[in-house]
All heavy atoms as TSV, in Angstrom:
chain	resi	resn	atom	element	x	y	z
A	1	MET	N	N	0.818	-1.196	0.002
A	1	MET	CA	C	-0.006	0.004	0.007
A	1	MET	C	C	0.842	1.258	-0.005
A	1	MET	O	O	0.611	2.209	0.723
A	1	MET	CB	C	-0.910	0.027	1.215
A	1	MET	CG	C	-2.203	-0.644	1.028
A	1	MET	SD	S	-3.446	0.184	1.974
A	1	MET	CE	C	-4.636	-1.074	2.006
A	2	ALA	N	N	1.867	1.263	-0.816
A	2	ALA	CA	C	2.771	2.407	-0.868
A	2	ALA	C	C	2.065	3.688	-1.319
A	2	ALA	O	O	2.495	4.777	-0.988
A	2	ALA	CB	C	3.932	2.119	-1.789
A	3	ASP	N	N	0.952	3.525	-2.051
A	3	ASP	CA	C	0.253	4.696	-2.559
A	3	ASP	C	C	-0.880	5.191	-1.687
A	3	ASP	O	O	-1.655	6.032	-2.084
A	3	ASP	CB	C	-0.275	4.415	-3.953
A	3	ASP	CG	C	0.860	4.157	-4.956
A	3	ASP	OD1	O	1.916	4.820	-4.854
A	3	ASP	OD2	O	0.662	3.338	-5.835
A	4	GLU	N	N	-0.990	4.611	-0.481
A	4	GLU	CA	C	-2.048	5.024	0.417
A	4	GLU	C	C	-1.953	6.505	0.772
A	4	GLU	O	O	-0.855	6.965	1.093
A	4	GLU	CB	C	-1.948	4.201	1.709
A	4	GLU	CG	C	-2.948	4.582	2.771
A	4	GLU	CD	C	-2.732	3.854	4.077
A	4	GLU	OE1	O	-1.728	3.144	4.200
A	4	GLU	OE2	O	-3.594	3.990	4.941
A	5	LEU	N	N	-3.079	7.207	0.659
A	5	LEU	CA	C	-3.060	8.632	0.996
A	5	LEU	C	C	-3.327	8.809	2.474
A	5	LEU	O	O	-4.271	8.238	3.016
A	5	LEU	CB	C	-4.105	9.377	0.167
A	5	LEU	CG	C	-3.792	9.512	-1.312
A	5	LEU	CD1	C	-4.957	10.178	-2.042
A	5	LEU	CD2	C	-2.521	10.342	-1.538
A	6	LEU	N	N	-2.485	9.576	3.118
A	6	LEU	CA	C	-2.592	9.822	4.561
A	6	LEU	C	C	-3.080	11.250	4.796
A	6	LEU	O	O	-2.811	12.150	4.019
A	6	LEU	CB	C	-1.201	9.677	5.211
A	6	LEU	CG	C	-0.495	8.340	4.998
A	6	LEU	CD1	C	0.968	8.436	5.480
A	6	LEU	CD2	C	-1.226	7.229	5.700
A	7	THR	N	N	-3.802	11.429	5.899
A	7	THR	CA	C	-4.217	12.765	6.286
A	7	THR	C	C	-3.040	13.472	6.942
A	7	THR	O	O	-2.041	12.836	7.320
A	7	THR	CB	C	-5.350	12.710	7.313
A	7	THR	OG1	O	-4.865	12.113	8.545
A	7	THR	CG2	C	-6.529	11.937	6.765
A	8	SER	N	N	-3.142	14.768	7.080
A	8	SER	CA	C	-2.081	15.542	7.757
A	8	SER	C	C	-1.889	15.050	9.201
A	8	SER	O	O	-0.760	14.967	9.688
A	8	SER	CB	C	-2.388	17.019	7.735
A	8	SER	OG	O	-2.340	17.495	6.404
A	9	GLY	N	N	-2.981	14.699	9.844
A	9	GLY	CA	C	-2.877	14.195	11.222
A	9	GLY	C	C	-2.107	12.911	11.298
A	9	GLY	O	O	-1.302	12.698	12.222
A	10	GLN	N	N	-2.309	12.009	10.349
A	10	GLN	CA	C	-1.579	10.754	10.303
A	10	GLN	C	C	-0.120	10.984	10.032
A	10	GLN	O	O	0.745	10.336	10.654
A	10	GLN	CB	C	-2.182	9.834	9.212
A	10	GLN	CG	C	-3.563	9.341	9.536
A	10	GLN	CD	C	-4.238	8.622	8.394
A	10	GLN	OE1	O	-4.160	9.118	7.253
A	10	GLN	NE2	N	-4.872	7.524	8.648
A	11	VAL	N	N	0.194	11.900	9.145
A	11	VAL	CA	C	1.604	12.189	8.818
A	11	VAL	C	C	2.281	12.838	10.071
A	11	VAL	O	O	3.401	12.421	10.426
A	11	VAL	CB	C	1.714	13.136	7.601
A	11	VAL	CG1	C	3.148	13.638	7.433
A	11	VAL	CG2	C	1.265	12.428	6.359
A	12	ALA	N	N	1.598	13.780	10.682
A	12	ALA	CA	C	2.189	14.404	11.885
A	12	ALA	C	C	2.442	13.363	12.975
A	12	ALA	O	O	3.512	13.376	13.592
A	12	ALA	CB	C	1.224	15.482	12.394
A	13	LYS	N	N	1.526	12.436	13.166
A	13	LYS	CA	C	1.704	11.390	14.171
A	13	LYS	C	C	2.929	10.527	13.829
A	13	LYS	O	O	3.748	10.239	14.700
A	13	LYS	CB	C	0.453	10.536	14.264
A	13	LYS	CG	C	0.458	9.554	15.392
A	13	LYS	CD	C	-0.865	8.854	15.537
A	13	LYS	CE	C	-0.856	7.941	16.755
A	13	LYS	NZ	N	-2.195	7.386	17.008
A	14	ARG	N	N	3.067	10.140	12.553
A	14	ARG	CA	C	4.224	9.333	12.155
A	14	ARG	C	C	5.543	10.072	12.350
A	14	ARG	O	O	6.546	9.461	12.655
A	14	ARG	CB	C	4.111	8.869	10.699
A	14	ARG	CG	C	3.080	7.821	10.466
A	14	ARG	CD	C	3.151	7.306	9.060
A	14	ARG	NE	N	2.080	6.368	8.750
A	14	ARG	CZ	C	2.106	5.534	7.704
A	14	ARG	NH1	N	3.060	5.553	6.867
A	14	ARG	NH2	N	1.099	4.701	7.507
A	15	LEU	N	N	5.507	11.384	12.139
A	15	LEU	CA	C	6.729	12.186	12.305
A	15	LEU	C	C	6.958	12.578	13.745
A	15	LEU	O	O	8.032	13.101	14.071
A	15	LEU	CB	C	6.616	13.453	11.439
A	15	LEU	CG	C	6.646	13.246	9.929
A	15	LEU	CD1	C	6.419	14.579	9.231
A	15	LEU	CD2	C	7.991	12.659	9.501
A	16	GLY	N	N	5.954	12.384	14.599
A	16	GLY	CA	C	6.105	12.745	16.012
A	16	GLY	C	C	6.035	14.242	16.235
A	16	GLY	O	O	6.714	14.755	17.127
A	17	ILE	N	N	5.268	14.928	15.386
A	17	ILE	CA	C	5.113	16.379	15.549
A	17	ILE	C	C	3.622	16.727	15.664
A	17	ILE	O	O	2.780	15.898	15.346
A	17	ILE	CB	C	5.746	17.149	14.364
A	17	ILE	CG1	C	5.074	16.780	13.031
A	17	ILE	CG2	C	7.251	16.919	14.286
A	17	ILE	CD1	C	5.537	17.595	11.824
A	18	ASN	N	N	3.336	17.941	16.088
A	18	ASN	CA	C	1.990	18.434	16.205
A	18	ASN	C	C	1.471	18.741	14.817
A	18	ASN	O	O	2.235	19.219	13.951
A	18	ASN	CB	C	2.017	19.679	17.071
A	18	ASN	CG	C	0.624	20.079	17.494
A	18	ASN	OD1	O	-0.176	20.530	16.687
A	18	ASN	ND2	N	0.390	19.963	18.773
A	19	PRO	N	N	0.154	18.476	14.538
A	19	PRO	CA	C	-0.376	18.826	13.209
A	19	PRO	C	C	-0.180	20.286	12.851
A	19	PRO	O	O	-0.009	20.641	11.689
A	19	PRO	CB	C	-1.874	18.471	13.358
A	19	PRO	CG	C	-1.892	17.361	14.372
A	19	PRO	CD	C	-0.781	17.739	15.345
A	20	SER	N	N	-0.193	21.186	13.841
A	20	SER	CA	C	0.005	22.594	13.544
A	20	SER	C	C	1.447	22.860	13.055
A	20	SER	O	O	1.698	23.753	12.263
A	20	SER	CB	C	-0.369	23.475	14.739
A	20	SER	OG	O	0.526	23.194	15.814
A	21	THR	N	N	2.379	22.055	13.548
A	21	THR	CA	C	3.749	22.154	13.043
A	21	THR	C	C	3.847	21.738	11.612
A	21	THR	O	O	4.494	22.393	10.816
A	21	THR	CB	C	4.718	21.300	13.920
A	21	THR	OG1	O	4.583	21.722	15.278
A	21	THR	CG2	C	6.161	21.425	13.479
A	22	LEU	N	N	3.156	20.660	11.267
A	22	LEU	CA	C	3.123	20.224	9.879
A	22	LEU	C	C	2.501	21.275	8.980
A	22	LEU	O	O	3.010	21.569	7.895
A	22	LEU	CB	C	2.364	18.898	9.743
A	22	LEU	CG	C	2.264	18.299	8.349
A	22	LEU	CD1	C	3.664	18.018	7.768
A	22	LEU	CD2	C	1.397	17.051	8.358
A	23	ALA	N	N	1.435	21.890	9.446
A	23	ALA	CA	C	0.774	22.975	8.691
A	23	ALA	C	C	1.746	24.108	8.468
A	23	ALA	O	O	1.784	24.729	7.378
A	23	ALA	CB	C	-0.487	23.434	9.393
A	24	ARG	N	N	2.538	24.442	9.493
A	24	ARG	CA	C	3.551	25.529	9.356
A	24	ARG	C	C	4.605	25.138	8.330
A	24	ARG	O	O	4.994	25.958	7.504
A	24	ARG	CB	C	4.194	25.829	10.706
A	24	ARG	CG	C	5.080	27.066	10.661
A	24	ARG	CD	C	5.718	27.400	11.967
A	24	ARG	NE	N	6.852	26.523	12.211
A	24	ARG	CZ	C	6.969	25.713	13.253
A	24	ARG	NH1	N	6.080	25.663	14.198
A	24	ARG	NH2	N	8.040	24.932	13.371
A	25	TYR	N	N	5.037	23.886	8.348
A	25	TYR	CA	C	6.013	23.448	7.352
A	25	TYR	C	C	5.473	23.610	5.920
A	25	TYR	O	O	6.213	23.991	5.009
A	25	TYR	CB	C	6.408	21.982	7.565
A	25	TYR	CG	C	7.231	21.712	8.805
A	25	TYR	CD1	C	7.419	20.440	9.271
A	25	TYR	CD2	C	7.786	22.753	9.553
A	25	TYR	CE1	C	8.189	20.166	10.379
A	25	TYR	CE2	C	8.541	22.490	10.692
A	25	TYR	CZ	C	8.731	21.185	11.096
A	25	TYR	OH	O	9.479	20.916	12.223
A	26	VAL	N	N	4.192	23.318	5.744
A	26	VAL	CA	C	3.572	23.497	4.431
A	26	VAL	C	C	3.543	24.978	4.059
A	26	VAL	O	O	3.934	25.357	2.935
A	26	VAL	CB	C	2.144	22.884	4.403
A	26	VAL	CG1	C	1.436	23.226	3.080
A	26	VAL	CG2	C	2.203	21.372	4.580
A	27	ARG	N	N	3.130	25.824	4.954
A	27	ARG	CA	C	3.079	27.276	4.697
A	27	ARG	C	C	4.467	27.818	4.338
A	27	ARG	O	O	4.604	28.693	3.502
A	27	ARG	CB	C	2.530	28.036	5.910
A	27	ARG	CG	C	1.056	27.997	6.039
A	27	ARG	CD	C	0.567	29.028	7.061
A	27	ARG	NE	N	1.291	29.018	8.331
A	27	ARG	CZ	C	1.032	28.234	9.368
A	27	ARG	NH1	N	0.041	27.374	9.314
A	27	ARG	NH2	N	1.726	28.320	10.477
A	28	GLU	N	N	5.495	27.309	5.039
A	28	GLU	CA	C	6.854	27.792	4.816
A	28	GLU	C	C	7.519	27.129	3.636
A	28	GLU	O	O	8.665	27.456	3.281
A	28	GLU	CB	C	7.693	27.526	6.082
A	28	GLU	CG	C	7.226	28.382	7.272
A	28	GLU	CD	C	7.957	28.003	8.554
A	28	GLU	OE1	O	8.734	27.021	8.618
A	28	GLU	OE2	O	7.749	28.745	9.566
A	29	GLY	N	N	6.864	26.169	3.011
A	29	GLY	CA	C	7.413	25.502	1.836
A	29	GLY	C	C	8.408	24.425	2.157
A	29	GLY	O	O	9.124	23.927	1.289
A	30	LYS	N	N	8.482	24.007	3.441
A	30	LYS	CA	C	9.432	22.940	3.792
A	30	LYS	C	C	8.945	21.571	3.398
A	30	LYS	O	O	9.762	20.677	3.123
A	30	LYS	CB	C	9.642	22.964	5.342
A	30	LYS	CG	C	10.363	24.202	5.792
A	30	LYS	CD	C	10.554	24.198	7.308
A	30	LYS	CE	C	11.261	25.474	7.780
A	30	LYS	NZ	N	11.447	25.459	9.218
A	31	LEU	N	N	7.612	21.375	3.377
A	31	LEU	CA	C	7.045	20.121	2.886
A	31	LEU	C	C	5.876	20.453	1.968
A	31	LEU	O	O	5.158	21.442	2.202
A	31	LEU	CB	C	6.516	19.274	4.071
A	31	LEU	CG	C	7.560	18.585	4.930
A	31	LEU	CD1	C	6.888	17.877	6.104
A	31	LEU	CD2	C	8.380	17.581	4.128
A	32	LYS	N	N	5.701	19.653	0.952
A	32	LYS	CA	C	4.627	19.880	-0.011
A	32	LYS	C	C	3.751	18.610	-0.011
A	32	LYS	O	O	4.224	17.498	-0.191
A	32	LYS	CB	C	5.251	20.066	-1.419
A	32	LYS	CG	C	4.241	20.415	-2.470
A	32	LYS	CD	C	4.936	20.688	-3.779
A	32	LYS	CE	C	3.986	21.193	-4.835
A	32	LYS	NZ	N	3.357	20.112	-5.576
A	33	PRO	N	N	2.431	18.828	0.171
A	33	PRO	CA	C	1.534	17.655	0.167
A	33	PRO	C	C	1.478	16.996	-1.204
A	33	PRO	O	O	1.715	17.640	-2.236
A	33	PRO	CB	C	0.161	18.227	0.562
A	33	PRO	CG	C	0.264	19.698	0.314
A	33	PRO	CD	C	1.728	20.052	0.405
A	34	SER	N	N	1.180	15.721	-1.228
A	34	SER	CA	C	1.043	14.961	-2.480
A	34	SER	C	C	-0.198	15.428	-3.233
A	34	SER	O	O	-0.218	15.434	-4.460
A	34	SER	CB	C	0.951	13.479	-2.179
A	34	SER	OG	O	2.026	13.040	-1.406
A	35	LEU	N	N	-1.211	15.850	-2.496
A	35	LEU	CA	C	-2.489	16.206	-3.074
A	35	LEU	C	C	-3.151	17.232	-2.157
A	35	LEU	O	O	-3.117	17.099	-0.938
A	35	LEU	CB	C	-3.385	14.994	-3.187
A	35	LEU	CG	C	-4.813	15.153	-3.669
A	35	LEU	CD1	C	-4.830	15.564	-5.148
A	35	LEU	CD2	C	-5.597	13.864	-3.475
A	36	THR	N	N	-3.760	18.289	-2.745
A	36	THR	CA	C	-4.600	19.192	-1.981
A	36	THR	C	C	-6.003	19.070	-2.525
A	36	THR	O	O	-6.242	19.272	-3.745
A	36	THR	CB	C	-4.086	20.634	-2.103
A	36	THR	OG1	O	-2.753	20.698	-1.606
A	36	THR	CG2	C	-4.954	21.587	-1.291
A	37	LEU	N	N	-6.935	18.741	-1.645
A	37	LEU	CA	C	-8.339	18.570	-2.048
A	37	LEU	C	C	-8.984	19.909	-2.265
A	37	LEU	O	O	-8.508	20.941	-1.780
A	37	LEU	CB	C	-9.082	17.820	-0.957
A	37	LEU	CG	C	-8.542	16.412	-0.579
A	37	LEU	CD1	C	-9.268	15.853	0.621
A	37	LEU	CD2	C	-8.638	15.496	-1.786
A	38	PRO	N	N	-10.102	19.952	-3.023
A	38	PRO	CA	C	-10.817	21.227	-3.233
A	38	PRO	C	C	-11.187	21.903	-1.898
A	38	PRO	O	O	-11.282	23.139	-1.854
A	38	PRO	CB	C	-12.094	20.803	-3.973
A	38	PRO	CG	C	-11.698	19.552	-4.688
A	38	PRO	CD	C	-10.730	18.848	-3.763
A	39	SER	N	N	-11.350	21.128	-0.853
A	39	SER	CA	C	-11.694	21.705	0.458
A	39	SER	C	C	-10.460	22.362	1.119
A	39	SER	O	O	-10.605	23.038	2.159
A	39	SER	CB	C	-12.187	20.589	1.373
A	39	SER	OG	O	-11.181	19.626	1.584
A	40	GLY	N	N	-9.279	22.190	0.510
A	40	GLY	CA	C	-8.050	22.733	1.077
A	40	GLY	C	C	-7.299	21.777	1.989
A	40	GLY	O	O	-6.198	22.078	2.423
A	41	HIS	N	N	-7.891	20.622	2.266
A	41	HIS	CA	C	-7.208	19.628	3.089
A	41	HIS	C	C	-6.106	18.948	2.273
A	41	HIS	O	O	-6.265	18.759	1.071
A	41	HIS	CB	C	-8.196	18.591	3.612
A	41	HIS	CG	C	-9.184	19.135	4.567
A	41	HIS	ND1	N	-10.458	19.516	4.210
A	41	HIS	CD2	C	-9.084	19.365	5.895
A	41	HIS	CE1	C	-11.103	19.952	5.256
A	41	HIS	NE2	N	-10.281	19.905	6.311
A	42	HIS	N	N	-5.058	18.604	2.961
A	42	HIS	CA	C	-3.906	17.957	2.304
A	42	HIS	C	C	-3.937	16.457	2.500
A	42	HIS	O	O	-4.372	15.953	3.532
A	42	HIS	CB	C	-2.592	18.502	2.890
A	42	HIS	CG	C	-2.427	19.966	2.726
A	42	HIS	ND1	N	-2.483	20.623	1.515
A	42	HIS	CD2	C	-2.220	20.928	3.670
A	42	HIS	CE1	C	-2.308	21.918	1.706
A	42	HIS	NE2	N	-2.163	22.153	3.009
A	43	ARG	N	N	-3.429	15.792	1.483
A	43	ARG	CA	C	-3.215	14.337	1.555
A	43	ARG	C	C	-1.820	14.058	1.140
A	43	ARG	O	O	-1.219	14.757	0.313
A	43	ARG	CB	C	-4.203	13.568	0.663
A	43	ARG	CG	C	-5.677	13.680	1.088
A	43	ARG	CD	C	-5.905	13.024	2.429
A	43	ARG	NE	N	-7.305	13.116	2.869
A	43	ARG	CZ	C	-7.751	14.064	3.655
A	43	ARG	NH1	N	-6.950	15.024	4.113
A	43	ARG	NH2	N	-9.028	14.087	4.008
A	44	TRP	N	N	-1.239	13.004	1.737
A	44	TRP	CA	C	0.157	12.698	1.574
A	44	TRP	C	C	0.363	11.226	1.285
A	44	TRP	O	O	-0.359	10.406	1.804
A	44	TRP	CB	C	0.908	13.020	2.883
A	44	TRP	CG	C	0.612	14.330	3.513
A	44	TRP	CD1	C	-0.473	14.691	4.188
A	44	TRP	CD2	C	1.460	15.486	3.467
A	44	TRP	NE1	N	-0.379	15.994	4.630
A	44	TRP	CE2	C	0.817	16.508	4.195
A	44	TRP	CE3	C	2.709	15.755	2.910
A	44	TRP	CZ2	C	1.355	17.753	4.376
A	44	TRP	CZ3	C	3.263	16.999	3.095
A	44	TRP	CH2	C	2.608	17.988	3.800
A	45	THR	N	N	1.423	10.904	0.532
A	45	THR	CA	C	1.892	9.536	0.510
A	45	THR	C	C	3.172	9.537	1.400
A	45	THR	O	O	3.909	10.505	1.419
A	45	THR	CB	C	2.246	9.020	-0.903
A	45	THR	OG1	O	3.339	9.785	-1.421
A	45	THR	CG2	C	1.044	9.063	-1.833
A	46	TRP	N	N	3.291	8.464	2.152
A	46	TRP	CA	C	4.434	8.420	3.066
A	46	TRP	C	C	5.748	8.466	2.302
A	46	TRP	O	O	6.711	9.094	2.739
A	46	TRP	CB	C	4.320	7.174	3.916
A	46	TRP	CG	C	5.351	7.103	4.991
A	46	TRP	CD1	C	6.257	6.138	5.197
A	46	TRP	CD2	C	5.594	8.060	6.034
A	46	TRP	NE1	N	7.054	6.428	6.292
A	46	TRP	CE2	C	6.627	7.622	6.853
A	46	TRP	CE3	C	4.976	9.279	6.411
A	46	TRP	CZ2	C	7.117	8.307	7.943
A	46	TRP	CZ3	C	5.446	9.963	7.523
A	46	TRP	CH2	C	6.501	9.496	8.260
A	47	GLU	N	N	5.789	7.881	1.113
A	47	GLU	CA	C	7.014	7.901	0.329
A	47	GLU	C	C	7.388	9.330	-0.100
A	47	GLU	O	O	8.544	9.705	-0.058
A	47	GLU	CB	C	6.884	6.984	-0.896
A	47	GLU	CG	C	8.194	6.700	-1.591
A	47	GLU	CD	C	9.249	6.128	-0.686
A	47	GLU	OE1	O	8.968	5.193	0.126
A	47	GLU	OE2	O	10.410	6.593	-0.766
A	48	ASP	N	N	6.370	10.121	-0.442
A	48	ASP	CA	C	6.614	11.538	-0.780
A	48	ASP	C	C	7.251	12.292	0.401
A	48	ASP	O	O	8.172	13.065	0.264
A	48	ASP	CB	C	5.343	12.243	-1.197
A	48	ASP	CG	C	4.972	12.045	-2.641
A	48	ASP	OD1	O	5.781	11.453	-3.372
A	48	ASP	OD2	O	3.881	12.462	-3.015
A	49	VAL	N	N	6.697	12.037	1.596
A	49	VAL	CA	C	7.159	12.706	2.800
A	49	VAL	C	C	8.608	12.319	3.031
A	49	VAL	O	O	9.468	13.184	3.235
A	49	VAL	CB	C	6.302	12.331	4.034
A	49	VAL	CG1	C	6.913	12.896	5.311
A	49	VAL	CG2	C	4.888	12.866	3.857
A	50	LEU	N	N	8.903	11.014	2.958
A	50	LEU	CA	C	10.283	10.562	3.228
A	50	LEU	C	C	11.255	11.126	2.175
A	50	LEU	O	O	12.391	11.535	2.539
A	50	LEU	CB	C	10.339	9.036	3.236
A	50	LEU	CG	C	9.585	8.356	4.370
A	50	LEU	CD1	C	9.651	6.828	4.220
A	50	LEU	CD2	C	10.109	8.797	5.742
A	51	GLU	N	N	10.820	11.157	0.937
A	51	GLU	CA	C	11.659	11.665	-0.140
A	51	GLU	C	C	12.011	13.148	0.120
A	51	GLU	O	O	13.165	13.567	-0.057
A	51	GLU	CB	C	10.969	11.493	-1.465
A	51	GLU	CG	C	11.811	11.803	-2.671
A	51	GLU	CD	C	11.066	11.542	-3.966
A	51	GLU	OE1	O	10.580	10.388	-4.107
A	51	GLU	OE2	O	10.973	12.446	-4.784
A	52	GLN	N	N	11.008	13.927	0.493
A	52	GLN	CA	C	11.251	15.361	0.757
A	52	GLN	C	C	12.167	15.569	1.970
A	52	GLN	O	O	13.052	16.417	1.936
A	52	GLN	CB	C	9.902	16.071	0.997
A	52	GLN	CG	C	9.046	16.170	-0.214
A	52	GLN	CD	C	7.749	16.860	0.069
A	52	GLN	OE1	O	7.746	18.039	0.463
A	52	GLN	NE2	N	6.636	16.147	-0.100
A	53	LEU	N	N	12.010	14.735	2.991
A	53	LEU	CA	C	12.880	14.879	4.162
A	53	LEU	C	C	14.313	14.479	3.800
A	53	LEU	O	O	15.267	15.127	4.240
A	53	LEU	CB	C	12.355	14.016	5.290
A	53	LEU	CG	C	11.022	14.463	5.893
A	53	LEU	CD1	C	10.518	13.440	6.948
A	53	LEU	CD2	C	11.149	15.848	6.539
A	54	ARG	N	N	14.477	13.437	3.013
A	54	ARG	CA	C	15.832	13.005	2.575
A	54	ARG	C	C	16.480	14.137	1.747
A	54	ARG	O	O	17.661	14.415	1.928
A	54	ARG	CB	C	15.758	11.745	1.721
A	54	ARG	CG	C	15.588	10.509	2.496
A	54	ARG	CD	C	15.715	9.258	1.607
A	54	ARG	NE	N	14.825	8.248	2.104
A	54	ARG	CZ	C	13.739	7.769	1.485
A	54	ARG	NH1	N	13.397	8.209	0.297
A	54	ARG	NH2	N	13.004	6.849	2.049
A	55	ALA	N	N	15.727	14.736	0.872
A	55	ALA	CA	C	16.262	15.852	0.031
A	55	ALA	C	C	16.703	17.001	0.913
A	55	ALA	O	O	17.758	17.609	0.654
A	55	ALA	CB	C	15.239	16.307	-0.975
A	56	GLN	N	N	15.937	17.319	1.932
A	56	GLN	CA	C	16.300	18.397	2.826
A	56	GLN	C	C	17.580	18.114	3.606
A	56	GLN	O	O	18.418	18.963	3.817
A	56	GLN	CB	C	15.176	18.741	3.785
A	56	GLN	CG	C	14.037	19.452	3.125
A	56	GLN	CD	C	12.896	19.764	4.070
A	56	GLN	OE1	O	13.066	19.705	5.295
A	56	GLN	NE2	N	11.783	20.112	3.563
A	57	GLN	N	N	17.738	16.848	4.016
A	57	GLN	CA	C	18.940	16.441	4.756
A	57	GLN	C	C	20.160	16.589	3.867
A	57	GLN	O	O	21.238	16.979	4.335
A	57	GLN	CB	C	18.810	15.013	5.290
A	57	GLN	CG	C	17.899	14.881	6.474
A	57	GLN	CD	C	17.806	13.471	6.986
A	57	GLN	OE1	O	18.073	12.508	6.250
A	57	GLN	NE2	N	17.413	13.335	8.226
A	58	GLY	N	N	20.010	16.311	2.593
A	58	GLY	CA	C	21.105	16.444	1.663
A	58	GLY	C	C	21.522	17.875	1.445
A	58	GLY	O	O	22.665	18.175	1.060
A	59	GLU	N	N	20.615	18.829	1.671
A	59	GLU	CA	C	20.922	20.254	1.511
A	59	GLU	C	C	21.715	20.826	2.661
A	59	GLU	O	O	22.327	21.840	2.553
A	59	GLU	CB	C	19.605	21.055	1.324
A	59	GLU	CG	C	18.851	20.758	0.037
A	59	GLU	CD	C	17.498	21.394	-0.005
A	59	GLU	OE1	O	17.147	22.140	0.935
A	59	GLU	OE2	O	16.767	21.206	-0.982
A	60	ASN	N	N	21.613	20.173	3.812
A	60	ASN	CA	C	22.266	20.695	5.032
A	60	ASN	C	C	23.727	20.303	5.128
A	60	ASN	O	O	24.253	19.481	4.573
A	60	ASN	CB	C	21.549	20.216	6.283
A	60	ASN	CG	C	20.145	20.782	6.379
A	60	ASN	OD1	O	19.917	21.895	5.873
A	60	ASN	ND2	N	19.280	20.081	7.015
């Protein structure tokens, strides 16, 4: 189920951060959701999240 779409709450829980922190990362451009619904809610694939985090580590 690599393509399973996760809610922001699920992603925040997996990362061990508060959902408001994840929302701030999106606003600041640190993380980009895989999909934004017409309602404005974000959906993520875990692989996308991991890929973005790996890319950021490579920049540091």
